[in-house]
C-alpha positions in Angstrom: 0.0 0.0 0.0 2.9 2.4 0.8 4.7 1.5 -2.4 1.5 2.3 -4.4 1.1 5.6 -2.6 4.7 6.5 -3.2 4.4 5.7 -6.9 1.2 7.7 -7.3 2.7 10.6 -5.4 5.8 10.6 -7.6 3.7 10.5 -10.8 1.4 13.4 -9.6 4.4 15.4 -8.3 6.2 15.1 -11.7 3.0 16.0 -13.6 2.5 19.1 -11.4 6.1 20.1 -11.8 6.0 19.8 -15.6 2.7 21.8 -15.7 4.3 24.6 -13.6 7.4 24.6 -15.8 5.3 24.8 -18.9 3.3 27.8 -17.5 6.5 29.6 -16.3 8.3 29.7 -19.6 8.5 33.5 -19.4 10.9 33.1 -16.4 13.6 31.2 -18.4 15.8 34.3 -18.8 15.8 34.8 -15.0 16.5 31.1 -14.2 19.9 31.6 -12.6 18.8 34.6 -10.6 15.7 32.7 -9.3 17.8 29.6 -8.4 20.4 31.7 -6.7 18.0 33.9 -4.7 15.0 31.5 -4.1 16.5 28.0 -4.6 16.3 27.1 -0.9 12.6 28.2 -0.7 11.7 26.4 -3.8 13.3 23.2 -2.5 11.6 23.5 0.9 8.2 24.0 -0.8 8.8 21.0 -3.1 9.7 18.8 -0.2 6.7 19.9 1.8 4.4 19.5 -1.2 5.8 16.0 -1.8 5.3 15.0 1.9 1.8 16.4 2.1 0.8 14.8 -1.2 2.2 11.4 0.0 0.4 11.7 3.3 -2.9 12.6 1.6 -2.7 9.8 -0.9 -1.7 7.3 1.8 -4.7 8.4 4.0 -7.1 8.1 1.1 -5.8 4.7 0.1 -6.0 3.4 3.6 -9.5 4.6 4.0 -10.7 2.8 0.9 -8.7 -0.3 1.2 -9.4 -0.9 4.9 -13.1 -0.2 4.7 -15.2 -2.6 6.8 -12.1 -4.5 8.0 -13.4 -4.9 11.5 -16.7 -6.3 10.3 -14.9 -8.7 8.0 -12.5 -9.9 10.7 -15.3 -10.5 13.2 -17.1 -12.5 10.6 -13.9 -14.6 10.0 -13.4 -15.1 13.7 -17.0 -16.3 14.1 -16.5 -18.7 11.2 -13.3 -20.0 12.8 -14.9 -20.4 16.2 -17.7 -22.5 14.7 -15.2 -25.3 14.1 -16.5 -25.9 10.5 -13.5 -24.1 9.0 -11.0 -25.6 6.7 -8.2 -24.6 9.0 -8.6 -26.7 12.1 -5.2 -25.4 13.3 -6.5 -21.8 13.4 -9.6 -22.9 15.2 -7.6 -24.8 17.7 -5.3 -21.8 18.4 -8.2 -19.4 19.0 -9.8 -21.9 21.4 -6.6 -22.2 23.3 -6.3 -18.5 23.8 -9.7 -18.3 25.6 
């Protein structure tokens, strides 16, 4: 899940970066001045954007992929406790813990 979020973050970050570079073509003559004067601020902004984008995508993916997990796990536990499961070993271990 983390690898997928990192991949999607990278793709979106590169797409946004290319879009911004395309829109800022008029700044090409001032490139060295901008990098020299504002390079640190641009780098900090880029790192913060990347971090926030990653956190947001990870939160959204966890929300959708872990939906109803508790209900599904309780259903599985009831099924294992019934003793009719394929995995007798899991049923035995759950019975031993009680």
